[in-house]
C-alpha positions in Angstrom: -4.4 -23.0 -4.7 -7.5 -21.1 -6.5 -7.2 -17.4 -6.6 -11.2 -16.1 -6.3 -12.3 -13.0 -8.4 -15.5 -11.0 -6.2 -17.1 -7.9 -6.4 -17.9 -6.5 -3.3 -19.7 -2.8 -2.3 -18.6 -1.4 0.7 -18.8 2.2 1.8 -20.5 2.8 -1.5 -18.1 1.4 -4.0 -17.7 -1.8 -5.7 -14.4 -2.9 -5.3 -12.9 -6.1 -7.3 -11.5 -8.4 -4.8 -9.4 -11.7 -4.8 -9.7 -14.2 -2.1 -7.8 -17.0 -1.6 -6.9 -19.6 1.3 -9.2 -20.3 4.6 -8.7 -19.2 8.6 -8.0 -15.6 10.5 -8.7 -13.0 7.6 -5.9 -11.0 6.0 -5.9 -8.1 3.9 -3.7 -7.1 1.5 -3.3 -3.5 0.3 -1.7 -2.2 -2.6 0.4 0.9 -3.9 0.7 3.4 -6.9 1.0 2.6 -9.6 -0.2 -0.7 -8.6 -3.4 -3.2 -7.9 -3.5 -6.6 -6.3 -1.2 -8.6 -8.6 1.4 -6.9 -6.7 1.0 -9.6 -3.8 0.8 -12.3 -6.3 3.9 -13.7 -4.5 2.4 -13.3 -0.8 -0.8 -15.1 -1.8 0.0 -18.3 -2.4 2.1 -18.6 0.8 -0.2 -16.7 3.5 -3.3 -18.4 1.9 -2.0 -21.9 3.4 -2.9 -20.5 7.0 -5.6 -17.3 6.2 -8.0 -15.9 4.1 -6.2 -13.7 2.5 -7.6 -11.0 0.6 -6.3 -8.5 -2.0 -8.5 -5.7 -3.2 -7.7 -3.4 -6.0 -8.4 -0.2 -4.1 -10.5 2.1 -5.5 -9.8 4.1 -8.0 -7.9 1.1 -9.3 -7.8 -1.7 -12.0 -11.6 -2.8 -12.2 -12.5 -1.4 -9.1 -14.8 1.8 -8.7 -13.0 4.7 -9.7 -15.1 7.8 -8.4 -14.5 11.2 -10.1 -14.4 13.8 -7.3 -10.9 13.9 -5.5 -12.7 14.4 -2.1 -13.8 11.1 -2.8 -10.3 9.7 -2.1 -9.7 11.0 1.3 -7.9 9.3 3.4 -11.4 8.6 6.1 -12.9 7.1 2.5 -10.0 4.7 2.1 -9.8 4.2 5.7 -13.9 3.4 5.6 -13.6 1.1 2.7 -10.8 -1.1 4.4 -13.3 -1.6 7.9 -16.4 -2.5 5.8 -14.2 -5.0 3.7 -13.3 -6.2 7.1 -16.8 -6.8 8.0 -18.3 -7.9 4.5 -16.1 -11.2 5.8 -18.6 -11.4 9.1 -15.1 -10.7 10.8 -14.4 -8.4 13.9 -10.5 -8.1 13.0 -8.0 -8.6 10.4 -4.3 -8.5 9.7 -3.7 -5.8 8.1 -0.8 -5.3 5.4 -0.1 -2.4 3.3 2.3 -1.3 1.0 3.2 1.8 -0.7 -0.3 4.0 -0.2 -1.8 0.5 1.3 0.6 1.3 4.0 -0.6 4.6 4.4 -4.0 3.4 4.4 -3.0 1.1 7.2 -1.3 3.3 9.5 -4.7 5.4 9.8 -6.8 2.3 10.5 -4.7 1.0 13.2 -4.7 4.6 14.4 -8.3 5.1 13.7 -9.9 1.7 14.5 -7.2 -0.4 16.6 -10.1 -3.0 17.7 -10.3 -4.0 14.3 -6.8 -5.1 13.5 -5.4 -8.0 14.9 -1.6 -7.1 13.4 -0.4 -5.2 11.4 2.4 -5.1 9.0 3.8 -2.3 6.6 6.2 -2.5 3.8 8.5 0.8 2.7 6.4 3.4 4.3 7.1 5.2 7.1 4.8 5.8 10.0 3.0 9.3 9.1 4.1 11.5 12.3 7.4 10.8 11.2 6.9 11.1 7.5 5.7 14.7 8.2 8.6 15.3 10.8 11.3 14.5 8.1 9.3 16.6 5.4 9.8 19.5 7.4 13.1 19.1 8.4 14.9 17.0 6.2 15.7 19.0 2.7 17.0 15.6 1.3 13.3 13.9 1.7 11.4 17.0 0.5 13.6 16.6 -2.8 12.9 13.0 -2.9 8.9 13.5 -2.5 8.9 16.1 -4.8 6.8 14.4 -7.2 3.9 14.7 -4.7 4.0 18.3 -5.8 3.6 17.7 -9.5 0.9 15.0 -8.8 -1.6 17.9 -7.6 -1.7 19.3 -11.2 -4.5 18.6 -13.2 -4.3 16.2 -16.5 -0.8 16.7 -16.5 0.7 13.3 -14.7 -1.8 11.3 -16.4 -0.8 12.8 -19.5 2.7 11.9 -18.5 2.0 8.3 -17.5 0.2 7.5 -21.0 2.9 9.1 -23.1 5.0 6.5 -25.7 2.6 3.6 -24.3 2.4 4.3 -21.0 6.5 4.1 -20.3 6.3 6.1 -17.5 5.0 2.7 -15.8 7.7 0.3 -17.2 10.1 3.1 -15.8 8.4 3.3 -12.6 9.5 -0.5 -11.7 12.3 -1.2 -13.9 14.2 1.9 -13.4 15.2 1.6 -9.7 14.5 -2.1 -8.3 17.6 -4.0 -7.4 16.2 -7.0 -8.9 15.2 -6.1 -12.2 14.6 -9.6 -13.6 11.0 -9.8 -11.5 9.4 -7.0 -13.4 9.7 -9.2 -16.9 7.7 -7.6 -20.2 4.5 -9.8 -19.0 4.7 -8.5 -15.3 4.9 -5.1 -17.0 1.8 -5.4 -19.3 -0.2 -6.4 -16.1 0.4 -3.0 -14.7 -0.2 -1.1 -18.2 -3.5 -3.2 -18.9 -4.5 -2.2 -15.4 -3.8 1.6 -16.1 -5.6 1.5 -19.8 -8.9 0.8 -18.3 -11.0 4.1 -18.1 -9.8 6.0 -15.8 -7.3 3.8 -14.7 -4.7 6.6 -13.8 -6.7 9.5 -12.4 -7.8 7.2 -9.5 -4.2 6.8 -8.2 -3.8 10.0 -8.9 -6.1 11.4 -6.9 -5.0 9.9 -3.8 -2.2 12.1 -4.0 -4.4 15.5 -4.8 -6.9 14.2 -2.1 -3.7 14.7 0.7 -2.8 17.9 -0.9 -5.9 19.1 -0.4 -6.4 18.5 3.3 -3.1 19.0 4.1 -0.4 16.3 5.8 -1.0 18.0 9.3 -4.3 16.7 8.8 -3.6 13.1 7.5 -3.0 11.6 10.5 -4.8 11.3 13.9 -3.4 13.9 17.0 -1.8 10.8 18.8 -0.8 8.2 16.2 0.3 5.0 18.6 -0.7 1.5 17.8 -0.2 -0.6 20.4 -0.7 -4.0 18.5 2.1 -6.4 17.2 3.5 -4.5 14.4 6.6 -5.3 11.4 7.7 -3.3 9.3 9.6 -4.6 6.4 12.0 -1.7 4.8 14.1 -2.7 1.3 17.2 -0.2 1.7 17.6 1.0 -1.8 14.3 2.8 -1.6 15.2 5.8 -3.8 12.4 7.7 -2.5 12.3 6.7 1.2 15.3 6.1 3.0 15.1 4.1 5.9 16.2 6.9 8.1 12.5 8.0 8.2 12.2 4.8 10.8 14.3 6.8 13.3 12.6 6.3 16.3 9.9 4.6 15.2 9.5 2.6 18.3 8.4 5.8 19.9 4.7 5.1 18.4 5.7 1.2 18.2 5.7 -0.1 21.4 5.5 -3.9 19.6 8.1 -3.2 16.7 9.6 -6.5 14.9 11.8 -4.3 12.1 13.3 -5.9 8.9 16.0 -3.9 6.7 16.3 -5.7 3.3 19.8 -4.4 1.9 19.2 -5.9 -1.9 15.7 -4.6 -2.2 14.3 -1.5 -2.9 10.6 0.1 -3.2 8.7 -2.7 -4.6 10.2 -4.9 -1.9 7.2 -7.9 -2.1 7.7 -8.2 -5.8 11.9 -7.8 -5.5 12.8 -10.1 -2.4 9.5 -12.2 -2.1 11.4 -14.7 -0.8 12.4 -12.8 2.4 9.5 -10.6 3.0 6.8 -14.0 2.7 10.2 -15.5 5.4 9.7 -12.6 7.6 5.7 -12.4 7.2 5.3 -15.5 8.3 7.5 -15.9 11.5 6.2 -12.7 12.8 2.6 -14.0 12.2 3.5 -17.4 14.3 5.9 -15.6 16.9 2.7 -13.2 17.6 -0.1 -15.4 17.2 
């Protein structure tokens, strides 16, 4: 299988994307502090059945990194995905997202339901449920306290750069159940992406933009998704507990939910075997 590296200008930014396979369009959206590489275990498997596109989202790795925080507002992140899908001449796509990529995927489904054939979410809660827990659940508020730190100027970037980007390594090795998945070679890939010019500010600006907008305004007033939706959740996630999925079926009537007990936040990298199995089964069943 060959992975092609391409660049596409969408929504006023130049995105680096990887493309593999043929068939219906499937978009993979990564989180923080990752890039397309976080889907390395999924791309070959999915490319046997789909045209798989894994971009470096705006602000990451080889894609453009606008300097203005407002350029990372959720409406721009959503429009990037919409125009990326259309750049392939497709009317619909399967949208897959993890972490921040998952939040963007939720919002694409809310705002452009006609564009999303199926939705797959990994370890990021439905935005409405997340907001409810932040308001009513002190434990979740403590877990999410790093979001407030990311609102500060300069300091978050300085912390991540210190000691040869030691915080990047700690992000992946401190919490996962399967630390063996994060070899020195894998960690170096993430460090290289962070070393690029403004390689950290872009991703951190996602948090800053959300903070300035306010959580109540990030999501839509009626956030129900009607398309078939798969949620995969590593139960050992230290930042996002599985209790965030309580009552998820109220917002996602066509829900398939799988928990993976021996995986954490980096679920598709920790247990790629199960994640790939669940994704393929869902896509085949809901064809």
